[in-house]
TORKOL-4160 file (C-alpha; in steps of 0.2 Angstrom, whole numbers, padded with zeros to 4 digits, m for minus):
415
<pt num="1" X="0424" Y="0494" Z="0565"/>
<pt num="2" X="0423" Y="0481" Z="0578"/>
<pt num="3" X="0433" Y="0468" Z="0568"/>
<pt num="4" X="0449" Y="0479" Z="0568"/>
<pt num="5" X="0464" Y="0475" Z="0578"/>
<pt num="6" X="0473" Y="0490" Z="0584"/>
<pt num="7" X="0482" Y="0495" Z="0601"/>
<pt num="8" X="0470" Y="0508" Z="0608"/>
<pt num="9" X="0455" Y="0517" Z="0601"/>
<pt num="10" X="0457" Y="0531" Z="0613"/>
<pt num="11" X="0473" Y="0537" Z="0604"/>
<pt num="12" X="0462" Y="0542" Z="0589"/>
<pt num="13" X="0462" Y="0561" Z="0593"/>
<pt num="14" X="0481" Y="0561" Z="0592"/>
<pt num="15" X="0481" Y="0553" Z="0575"/>
<pt num="16" X="0467" Y="0564" Z="0569"/>
<pt num="17" X="0478" Y="0579" Z="0573"/>
<pt num="18" X="0492" Y="0572" Z="0563"/>
<pt num="19" X="0481" Y="0568" Z="0548"/>
<pt num="20" X="0474" Y="0585" Z="0549"/>
<pt num="21" X="0492" Y="0592" Z="0548"/>
<pt num="22" X="0498" Y="0582" Z="0533"/>
<pt num="23" X="0482" Y="0586" Z="0523"/>
<pt num="24" X="0487" Y="0605" Z="0523"/>
<pt num="25" X="0503" Y="0600" Z="0513"/>
<pt num="26" X="0496" Y="0587" Z="0501"/>
<pt num="27" X="0489" Y="0596" Z="0487"/>
<pt num="28" X="0489" Y="0582" Z="0475"/>
<pt num="29" X="0479" Y="0570" Z="0486"/>
<pt num="30" X="0467" Y="0585" Z="0490"/>
<pt num="31" X="0464" Y="0587" Z="0471"/>
<pt num="32" X="0460" Y="0569" Z="0469"/>
<pt num="33" X="0449" Y="0569" Z="0485"/>
<pt num="34" X="0439" Y="0584" Z="0478"/>
<pt num="35" X="0437" Y="0577" Z="0461"/>
<pt num="36" X="0434" Y="0559" Z="0464"/>
<pt num="37" X="0423" Y="0560" Z="0480"/>
<pt num="38" X="0410" Y="0566" Z="0469"/>
<pt num="39" X="0411" Y="0553" Z="0455"/>
<pt num="40" X="0417" Y="0538" Z="0466"/>
<pt num="41" X="0426" Y="0527" Z="0453"/>
<pt num="42" X="0430" Y="0514" Z="0466"/>
<pt num="43" X="0412" Y="0511" Z="0472"/>
<pt num="44" X="0410" Y="0494" Z="0478"/>
<pt num="45" X="0428" Y="0489" Z="0476"/>
<pt num="46" X="0437" Y="0480" Z="0491"/>
<pt num="47" X="0454" Y="0487" Z="0493"/>
<pt num="48" X="0469" Y="0483" Z="0504"/>
<pt num="49" X="0482" Y="0496" Z="0507"/>
<pt num="50" X="0498" Y="0489" Z="0515"/>
<pt num="51" X="0510" Y="0503" Z="0518"/>
<pt num="52" X="0520" Y="0510" Z="0533"/>
<pt num="53" X="0505" Y="0516" Z="0544"/>
<pt num="54" X="0508" Y="0534" Z="0548"/>
<pt num="55" X="0498" Y="0550" Z="0544"/>
<pt num="56" X="0502" Y="0552" Z="0525"/>
<pt num="57" X="0497" Y="0534" Z="0522"/>
<pt num="58" X="0481" Y="0537" Z="0532"/>
<pt num="59" X="0476" Y="0551" Z="0522"/>
<pt num="60" X="0479" Y="0541" Z="0506"/>
<pt num="61" X="0467" Y="0528" Z="0513"/>
<pt num="62" X="0454" Y="0541" Z="0517"/>
<pt num="63" X="0455" Y="0548" Z="0499"/>
<pt num="64" X="0452" Y="0531" Z="0492"/>
<pt num="65" X="0438" Y="0528" Z="0504"/>
<pt num="66" X="0430" Y="0545" Z="0499"/>
<pt num="67" X="0432" Y="0539" Z="0481"/>
<pt num="68" X="0421" Y="0524" Z="0485"/>
<pt num="69" X="0432" Y="0510" Z="0490"/>
<pt num="70" X="0430" Y="0498" Z="0504"/>
<pt num="71" X="0447" Y="0501" Z="0512"/>
<pt num="72" X="0456" Y="0489" Z="0524"/>
<pt num="73" X="0474" Y="0495" Z="0530"/>
<pt num="74" X="0488" Y="0485" Z="0537"/>
<pt num="75" X="0506" Y="0491" Z="0541"/>
<pt num="76" X="0521" Y="0485" Z="0531"/>
<pt num="77" X="0533" Y="0485" Z="0545"/>
<pt num="78" X="0531" Y="0481" Z="0563"/>
<pt num="79" X="0540" Y="0497" Z="0569"/>
<pt num="80" X="0533" Y="0509" Z="0557"/>
<pt num="81" X="0515" Y="0508" Z="0563"/>
<pt num="82" X="0509" Y="0522" Z="0573"/>
<pt num="83" X="0495" Y="0517" Z="0585"/>
<pt num="84" X="0487" Y="0534" Z="0586"/>
<pt num="85" X="0485" Y="0534" Z="0567"/>
<pt num="86" X="0478" Y="0516" Z="0566"/>
<pt num="87" X="0465" Y="0522" Z="0579"/>
<pt num="88" X="0461" Y="0538" Z="0569"/>
<pt num="89" X="0457" Y="0527" Z="0554"/>
<pt num="90" X="0446" Y="0516" Z="0563"/>
<pt num="91" X="0436" Y="0531" Z="0570"/>
<pt num="92" X="0434" Y="0536" Z="0551"/>
<pt num="93" X="0426" Y="0519" Z="0547"/>
<pt num="94" X="0441" Y="0511" Z="0539"/>
<pt num="95" X="0446" Y="0493" Z="0544"/>
<pt num="96" X="0463" Y="0492" Z="0551"/>
<pt num="97" X="0474" Y="0477" Z="0557"/>
<pt num="98" X="0490" Y="0484" Z="0564"/>
<pt num="99" X="0499" Y="0487" Z="0580"/>
<pt num="100" X="0516" Y="0495" Z="0583"/>
<pt num="101" X="0530" Y="0482" Z="0588"/>
<pt num="102" X="0520" Y="0467" Z="0583"/>
<pt num="103" X="0528" Y="0450" Z="0582"/>
<pt num="104" X="0532" Y="0443" Z="0565"/>
<pt num="105" X="0518" Y="0430" Z="0568"/>
<pt num="106" X="0506" Y="0444" Z="0572"/>
<pt num="107" X="0512" Y="0454" Z="0557"/>
<pt num="108" X="0508" Y="0439" Z="0545"/>
<pt num="109" X="0491" Y="0437" Z="0554"/>
<pt num="110" X="0486" Y="0455" Z="0551"/>
<pt num="111" X="0490" Y="0453" Z="0532"/>
<pt num="112" X="0480" Y="0437" Z="0532"/>
<pt num="113" X="0465" Y="0446" Z="0541"/>
<pt num="114" X="0466" Y="0460" Z="0528"/>
<pt num="115" X="0465" Y="0447" Z="0514"/>
<pt num="116" X="0450" Y="0439" Z="0522"/>
<pt num="117" X="0441" Y="0455" Z="0515"/>
<pt num="118" X="0443" Y="0448" Z="0498"/>
<pt num="119" X="0451" Y="0463" Z="0489"/>
<pt num="120" X="0450" Y="0467" Z="0471"/>
<pt num="121" X="0464" Y="0480" Z="0471"/>
<pt num="122" X="0479" Y="0480" Z="0482"/>
<pt num="123" X="0493" Y="0493" Z="0487"/>
<pt num="124" X="0509" Y="0484" Z="0493"/>
<pt num="125" X="0525" Y="0490" Z="0501"/>
<pt num="126" X="0539" Y="0478" Z="0501"/>
<pt num="127" X="0530" Y="0463" Z="0493"/>
<pt num="128" X="0524" Y="0454" Z="0508"/>
<pt num="129" X="0505" Y="0455" Z="0504"/>
<pt num="130" X="0509" Y="0449" Z="0486"/>
<pt num="131" X="0520" Y="0435" Z="0492"/>
<pt num="132" X="0505" Y="0429" Z="0502"/>
<pt num="133" X="0494" Y="0430" Z="0487"/>
<pt num="134" X="0507" Y="0421" Z="0477"/>
<pt num="135" X="0508" Y="0407" Z="0490"/>
<pt num="136" X="0497" Y="0402" Z="0504"/>
<pt num="137" X="0483" Y="0413" Z="0498"/>
<pt num="138" X="0485" Y="0409" Z="0480"/>
<pt num="139" X="0467" Y="0403" Z="0478"/>
<pt num="140" X="0462" Y="0422" Z="0480"/>
<pt num="141" X="0473" Y="0427" Z="0465"/>
<pt num="142" X="0459" Y="0426" Z="0453"/>
<pt num="143" X="0449" Y="0439" Z="0463"/>
<pt num="144" X="0463" Y="0452" Z="0461"/>
<pt num="145" X="0461" Y="0465" Z="0447"/>
<pt num="146" X="0478" Y="0470" Z="0450"/>
<pt num="147" X="0490" Y="0479" Z="0462"/>
<pt num="148" X="0504" Y="0492" Z="0464"/>
<pt num="149" X="0521" Y="0491" Z="0473"/>
<pt num="150" X="0528" Y="0506" Z="0483"/>
<pt num="151" X="0546" Y="0502" Z="0485"/>
<pt num="152" X="0562" Y="0496" Z="0477"/>
<pt num="153" X="0563" Y="0480" Z="0487"/>
<pt num="154" X="0546" Y="0475" Z="0482"/>
<pt num="155" X="0549" Y="0479" Z="0464"/>
<pt num="156" X="0564" Y="0467" Z="0464"/>
<pt num="157" X="0553" Y="0453" Z="0471"/>
<pt num="158" X="0540" Y="0457" Z="0457"/>
<pt num="159" X="0553" Y="0457" Z="0443"/>
<pt num="160" X="0559" Y="0440" Z="0448"/>
<pt num="161" X="0541" Y="0433" Z="0448"/>
<pt num="162" X="0538" Y="0442" Z="0431"/>
<pt num="163" X="0554" Y="0435" Z="0423"/>
<pt num="164" X="0549" Y="0418" Z="0428"/>
<pt num="165" X="0531" Y="0420" Z="0422"/>
<pt num="166" X="0524" Y="0417" Z="0439"/>
<pt num="167" X="0514" Y="0433" Z="0443"/>
<pt num="168" X="0496" Y="0428" Z="0446"/>
<pt num="169" X="0489" Y="0445" Z="0442"/>
<pt num="170" X="0494" Y="0462" Z="0435"/>
<pt num="171" X="0505" Y="0473" Z="0445"/>
<pt num="172" X="0511" Y="0490" Z="0443"/>
<pt num="173" X="0529" Y="0496" Z="0449"/>
<pt num="174" X="0523" Y="0512" Z="0456"/>
<pt num="175" X="0541" Y="0514" Z="0462"/>
<pt num="176" X="0547" Y="0515" Z="0444"/>
<pt num="177" X="0537" Y="0530" Z="0440"/>
<pt num="178" X="0547" Y="0546" Z="0438"/>
<pt num="179" X="0536" Y="0556" Z="0451"/>
<pt num="180" X="0540" Y="0542" Z="0464"/>
<pt num="181" X="0558" Y="0537" Z="0463"/>
<pt num="182" X="0566" Y="0554" Z="0458"/>
<pt num="183" X="0558" Y="0562" Z="0473"/>
<pt num="184" X="0553" Y="0550" Z="0486"/>
<pt num="185" X="0568" Y="0539" Z="0485"/>
<pt num="186" X="0581" Y="0553" Z="0483"/>
<pt num="187" X="0574" Y="0568" Z="0493"/>
<pt num="188" X="0562" Y="0558" Z="0504"/>
<pt num="189" X="0573" Y="0544" Z="0510"/>
<pt num="190" X="0588" Y="0556" Z="0510"/>
<pt num="191" X="0580" Y="0568" Z="0522"/>
<pt num="192" X="0570" Y="0556" Z="0533"/>
<pt num="193" X="0585" Y="0545" Z="0536"/>
<pt num="194" X="0594" Y="0559" Z="0545"/>
<pt num="195" X="0578" Y="0564" Z="0553"/>
<pt num="196" X="0578" Y="0547" Z="0561"/>
<pt num="197" X="0596" Y="0546" Z="0565"/>
<pt num="198" X="0597" Y="0563" Z="0573"/>
<pt num="199" X="0581" Y="0562" Z="0583"/>
<pt num="200" X="0587" Y="0545" Z="0590"/>
<pt num="201" X="0605" Y="0548" Z="0593"/>
<pt num="202" X="0606" Y="0567" Z="0596"/>
<pt num="203" X="0623" Y="0567" Z="0588"/>
<pt num="204" X="0631" Y="0579" Z="0576"/>
<pt num="205" X="0633" Y="0574" Z="0558"/>
<pt num="206" X="0645" Y="0588" Z="0553"/>
<pt num="207" X="0663" Y="0582" Z="0553"/>
<pt num="208" X="0659" Y="0563" Z="0554"/>
<pt num="209" X="0662" Y="0550" Z="0541"/>
<pt num="210" X="0646" Y="0543" Z="0535"/>
<pt num="211" X="0647" Y="0527" Z="0525"/>
<pt num="212" X="0632" Y="0524" Z="0513"/>
<pt num="213" X="0630" Y="0507" Z="0506"/>
<pt num="214" X="0622" Y="0508" Z="0489"/>
<pt num="215" X="0621" Y="0522" Z="0477"/>
<pt num="216" X="0604" Y="0520" Z="0469"/>
<pt num="217" X="0592" Y="0534" Z="0470"/>
<pt num="218" X="0590" Y="0531" Z="0489"/>
<pt num="219" X="0609" Y="0530" Z="0491"/>
<pt num="220" X="0611" Y="0546" Z="0481"/>
<pt num="221" X="0599" Y="0555" Z="0492"/>
<pt num="222" X="0606" Y="0549" Z="0508"/>
<pt num="223" X="0624" Y="0554" Z="0502"/>
<pt num="224" X="0618" Y="0571" Z="0496"/>
<pt num="225" X="0610" Y="0575" Z="0513"/>
<pt num="226" X="0625" Y="0569" Z="0523"/>
<pt num="227" X="0636" Y="0580" Z="0513"/>
<pt num="228" X="0624" Y="0595" Z="0515"/>
<pt num="229" X="0625" Y="0592" Z="0534"/>
<pt num="230" X="0644" Y="0593" Z="0534"/>
<pt num="231" X="0649" Y="0575" Z="0534"/>
<pt num="232" X="0663" Y="0566" Z="0525"/>
<pt num="233" X="0654" Y="0553" Z="0514"/>
<pt num="234" X="0661" Y="0536" Z="0509"/>
<pt num="235" X="0651" Y="0526" Z="0497"/>
<pt num="236" X="0652" Y="0507" Z="0495"/>
<pt num="237" X="0645" Y="0499" Z="0479"/>
<pt num="238" X="0645" Y="0483" Z="0469"/>
<pt num="239" X="0640" Y="0491" Z="0452"/>
<pt num="240" X="0655" Y="0499" Z="0443"/>
<pt num="241" X="0644" Y="0512" Z="0434"/>
<pt num="242" X="0636" Y="0518" Z="0450"/>
<pt num="243" X="0653" Y="0518" Z="0459"/>
<pt num="244" X="0660" Y="0530" Z="0445"/>
<pt num="245" X="0645" Y="0541" Z="0447"/>
<pt num="246" X="0648" Y="0542" Z="0466"/>
<pt num="247" X="0666" Y="0547" Z="0462"/>
<pt num="248" X="0660" Y="0560" Z="0450"/>
<pt num="249" X="0648" Y="0567" Z="0463"/>
<pt num="250" X="0663" Y="0570" Z="0474"/>
<pt num="251" X="0662" Y="0555" Z="0486"/>
<pt num="252" X="0675" Y="0543" Z="0491"/>
<pt num="253" X="0672" Y="0525" Z="0485"/>
<pt num="254" X="0679" Y="0509" Z="0493"/>
<pt num="255" X="0675" Y="0492" Z="0498"/>
<pt num="256" X="0666" Y="0489" Z="0515"/>
<pt num="257" X="0681" Y="0480" Z="0522"/>
<pt num="258" X="0690" Y="0497" Z="0521"/>
<pt num="259" X="0676" Y="0508" Z="0525"/>
<pt num="260" X="0672" Y="0499" Z="0541"/>
<pt num="261" X="0688" Y="0505" Z="0549"/>
<pt num="262" X="0685" Y="0523" Z="0546"/>
<pt num="263" X="0666" Y="0526" Z="0547"/>
<pt num="264" X="0657" Y="0534" Z="0562"/>
<pt num="265" X="0639" Y="0531" Z="0555"/>
<pt num="266" X="0634" Y="0517" Z="0543"/>
<pt num="267" X="0618" Y="0518" Z="0533"/>
<pt num="268" X="0614" Y="0503" Z="0522"/>
<pt num="269" X="0602" Y="0506" Z="0507"/>
<pt num="270" X="0604" Y="0492" Z="0495"/>
<pt num="271" X="0589" Y="0480" Z="0495"/>
<pt num="272" X="0602" Y="0466" Z="0497"/>
<pt num="273" X="0606" Y="0456" Z="0513"/>
<pt num="274" X="0622" Y="0454" Z="0523"/>
<pt num="275" X="0629" Y="0471" Z="0517"/>
<pt num="276" X="0637" Y="0474" Z="0534"/>
<pt num="277" X="0643" Y="0457" Z="0542"/>
<pt num="278" X="0653" Y="0451" Z="0557"/>
<pt num="279" X="0670" Y="0453" Z="0548"/>
<pt num="280" X="0666" Y="0472" Z="0546"/>
<pt num="281" X="0660" Y="0474" Z="0564"/>
<pt num="282" X="0676" Y="0467" Z="0570"/>
<pt num="283" X="0685" Y="0482" Z="0563"/>
<pt num="284" X="0673" Y="0496" Z="0567"/>
<pt num="285" X="0677" Y="0510" Z="0579"/>
<pt num="286" X="0671" Y="0511" Z="0597"/>
<pt num="287" X="0654" Y="0519" Z="0597"/>
<pt num="288" X="0650" Y="0516" Z="0578"/>
<pt num="289" X="0632" Y="0518" Z="0574"/>
<pt num="290" X="0624" Y="0507" Z="0561"/>
<pt num="291" X="0607" Y="0508" Z="0553"/>
<pt num="292" X="0597" Y="0503" Z="0538"/>
<pt num="293" X="0586" Y="0512" Z="0526"/>
<pt num="294" X="0582" Y="0498" Z="0515"/>
<pt num="295" X="0565" Y="0489" Z="0517"/>
<pt num="296" X="0570" Y="0473" Z="0526"/>
<pt num="297" X="0580" Y="0471" Z="0541"/>
<pt num="298" X="0593" Y="0459" Z="0533"/>
<pt num="299" X="0605" Y="0472" Z="0526"/>
<pt num="300" X="0614" Y="0472" Z="0543"/>
<pt num="301" X="0618" Y="0454" Z="0549"/>
<pt num="302" X="0611" Y="0456" Z="0566"/>
<pt num="303" X="0613" Y="0437" Z="0571"/>
<pt num="304" X="0632" Y="0439" Z="0568"/>
<pt num="305" X="0632" Y="0455" Z="0578"/>
<pt num="306" X="0624" Y="0447" Z="0592"/>
<pt num="307" X="0636" Y="0432" Z="0591"/>
<pt num="308" X="0651" Y="0444" Z="0593"/>
<pt num="309" X="0644" Y="0453" Z="0608"/>
<pt num="310" X="0651" Y="0447" Z="0624"/>
<pt num="311" X="0637" Y="0454" Z="0634"/>
<pt num="312" X="0618" Y="0454" Z="0631"/>
<pt num="313" X="0613" Y="0468" Z="0620"/>
<pt num="314" X="0605" Y="0482" Z="0629"/>
<pt num="315" X="0594" Y="0497" Z="0625"/>
<pt num="316" X="0605" Y="0512" Z="0630"/>
<pt num="317" X="0590" Y="0524" Z="0625"/>
<pt num="318" X="0574" Y="0522" Z="0614"/>
<pt num="319" X="0578" Y="0514" Z="0597"/>
<pt num="320" X="0597" Y="0512" Z="0601"/>
<pt num="321" X="0603" Y="0494" Z="0605"/>
<pt num="322" X="0621" Y="0493" Z="0611"/>
<pt num="323" X="0632" Y="0477" Z="0607"/>
<pt num="324" X="0649" Y="0475" Z="0617"/>
<pt num="325" X="0664" Y="0467" Z="0608"/>
<pt num="326" X="0676" Y="0457" Z="0617"/>
<pt num="327" X="0689" Y="0471" Z="0616"/>
<pt num="328" X="0677" Y="0483" Z="0624"/>
<pt num="329" X="0671" Y="0492" Z="0609"/>
<pt num="330" X="0653" Y="0496" Z="0608"/>
<pt num="331" X="0643" Y="0496" Z="0592"/>
<pt num="332" X="0626" Y="0504" Z="0592"/>
<pt num="333" X="0611" Y="0498" Z="0581"/>
<pt num="334" X="0597" Y="0509" Z="0577"/>
<pt num="335" X="0579" Y="0504" Z="0576"/>
<pt num="336" X="0583" Y="0485" Z="0577"/>
<pt num="337" X="0590" Y="0486" Z="0559"/>
<pt num="338" X="0573" Y="0491" Z="0552"/>
<pt num="339" X="0570" Y="0506" Z="0541"/>
<pt num="340" X="0578" Y="0520" Z="0551"/>
<pt num="341" X="0568" Y="0534" Z="0543"/>
<pt num="342" X="0552" Y="0525" Z="0549"/>
<pt num="343" X="0557" Y="0515" Z="0564"/>
<pt num="344" X="0565" Y="0530" Z="0571"/>
<pt num="345" X="0556" Y="0544" Z="0563"/>
<pt num="346" X="0540" Y="0549" Z="0553"/>
<pt num="347" X="0546" Y="0543" Z="0536"/>
<pt num="348" X="0549" Y="0554" Z="0520"/>
<pt num="349" X="0542" Y="0572" Z="0521"/>
<pt num="350" X="0524" Y="0576" Z="0518"/>
<pt num="351" X="0526" Y="0585" Z="0501"/>
<pt num="352" X="0536" Y="0571" Z="0494"/>
<pt num="353" X="0524" Y="0557" Z="0499"/>
<pt num="354" X="0510" Y="0567" Z="0491"/>
<pt num="355" X="0518" Y="0564" Z="0474"/>
<pt num="356" X="0521" Y="0545" Z="0478"/>
<pt num="357" X="0503" Y="0543" Z="0484"/>
<pt num="358" X="0496" Y="0552" Z="0469"/>
<pt num="359" X="0505" Y="0539" Z="0459"/>
<pt num="360" X="0497" Y="0525" Z="0469"/>
<pt num="361" X="0480" Y="0533" Z="0468"/>
<pt num="362" X="0482" Y="0534" Z="0449"/>
<pt num="363" X="0489" Y="0516" Z="0448"/>
<pt num="364" X="0473" Y="0510" Z="0457"/>
<pt num="365" X="0462" Y="0519" Z="0444"/>
<pt num="366" X="0472" Y="0513" Z="0430"/>
<pt num="367" X="0470" Y="0495" Z="0435"/>
<pt num="368" X="0451" Y="0497" Z="0437"/>
<pt num="369" X="0449" Y="0506" Z="0421"/>
<pt num="370" X="0459" Y="0493" Z="0412"/>
<pt num="371" X="0451" Y="0478" Z="0421"/>
<pt num="372" X="0453" Y="0462" Z="0410"/>
<pt num="373" X="0464" Y="0470" Z="0397"/>
<pt num="374" X="0481" Y="0468" Z="0406"/>
<pt num="375" X="0491" Y="0452" Z="0407"/>
<pt num="376" X="0498" Y="0444" Z="0423"/>
<pt num="377" X="0514" Y="0455" Z="0421"/>
<pt num="378" X="0523" Y="0469" Z="0429"/>
<pt num="379" X="0519" Y="0486" Z="0422"/>
<pt num="380" X="0525" Y="0504" Z="0424"/>
<pt num="381" X="0511" Y="0518" Z="0423"/>
<pt num="382" X="0510" Y="0527" Z="0406"/>
<pt num="383" X="0521" Y="0543" Z="0406"/>
<pt num="384" X="0506" Y="0554" Z="0404"/>
<pt num="385" X="0500" Y="0550" Z="0421"/>
<pt num="386" X="0518" Y="0555" Z="0428"/>
<pt num="387" X="0516" Y="0571" Z="0419"/>
<pt num="388" X="0498" Y="0573" Z="0426"/>
<pt num="389" X="0505" Y="0572" Z="0444"/>
<pt num="390" X="0520" Y="0584" Z="0440"/>
<pt num="391" X="0508" Y="0596" Z="0432"/>
<pt num="392" X="0496" Y="0597" Z="0447"/>
<pt num="393" X="0511" Y="0598" Z="0458"/>
<pt num="394" X="0519" Y="0613" Z="0449"/>
<pt num="395" X="0502" Y="0622" Z="0449"/>
<pt num="396" X="0501" Y="0620" Z="0468"/>
<pt num="397" X="0519" Y="0627" Z="0469"/>
<pt num="398" X="0514" Y="0642" Z="0458"/>
<pt num="399" X="0527" Y="0637" Z="0445"/>
<pt num="400" X="0525" Y="0639" Z="0427"/>
<pt num="401" X="0534" Y="0631" Z="0413"/>
<pt num="402" X="0536" Y="0633" Z="0394"/>
<pt num="403" X="0526" Y="0624" Z="0381"/>
<pt num="404" X="0531" Y="0619" Z="0363"/>
<pt num="405" X="0524" Y="0629" Z="0348"/>
<pt num="406" X="0516" Y="0619" Z="0334"/>
<pt num="407" X="0532" Y="0623" Z="0324"/>
<pt num="408" X="0543" Y="0616" Z="0337"/>
<pt num="409" X="0532" Y="0600" Z="0339"/>
<pt num="410" X="0534" Y="0597" Z="0320"/>
<pt num="411" X="0553" Y="0600" Z="0321"/>
<pt num="412" X="0555" Y="0587" Z="0335"/>
<pt num="413" X="0545" Y="0574" Z="0325"/>
<pt num="414" X="0551" Y="0577" Z="0307"/>
<pt num="415" X="0559" Y="0562" Z="0299"/>
């Protein structure tokens, strides 16, 4: 499509190879592709998909297109867009506005260009697209049947809008479906964060002290993987219940002011801002590695880090920026403080994202099937759709489970 904005169409063959690889490991999307490419439930529907633009996302976009949608794709983070994937989508007649390493201004322009297609359905990741529709592009809100949100940070933003009665169209918190957060957040973020860290630094995890900020589902996954790799794990938390849970899971828990002194690698995954600040950086070890696995690059206060550095920060190798403190200590920031699993890696594993994107596909269909019936509120998909995804996944894995007899059903529902 000539209107697309990508880096280089000649990279398409590389992207097509990556997409072909992920298709082999995405039985859920393959199932939907086989089923709905025949019936085309999204025929005539304009749809915008704003998710980290890598191979799994590309295949979701292709499945939605095969189901009849007119799909436009943008990235949801400047460093997570893969230019060869963007080119491959354009080769497959999907409109794309995304380039790796784009400026914040270009990123906003791409979102605006995508909204110029006047979508009826949207898939968002982090809330930037919805924020634009709630603000400067609010005149388009009445065109939106509904949308779904991929990640925890975006759901936080939606909950604030919903609580104040400010949502302009129905939204589904895809992140809050069991088949999303129990697997993507825990196993997906857990594994892929270390994929990114290890690929970028080439350092050993075993024997190091890993500080994990936040013990939600993502933090649990990161902590679990760190422990499995042989690290000593310290968790920082603000929630007393989650802190007790971390203790019971075998991890040390302490304030960041204490953890900063002993950590070798720091991973923030809270959805909040200023989790690691200048006061913490002042006490970190020489050579400390800091990175973020939350959606936005605000969990580490990078301006304060830059202000503390007595030399201009420099890239010691790809995706590692080194800052020099006045006492000579060096602190190493990965991926500009953006999502380490995507800025420095390929994101959550294929099989895990198959489940998340199955939820997104069903969210789009649910919104279309219930057009005009939903209020301008935040919803979670019905549990039976979660069970549908889990059932297809189990079948693909060759795993069988028990079913209740009629007598057991009656027993569980007797008064």
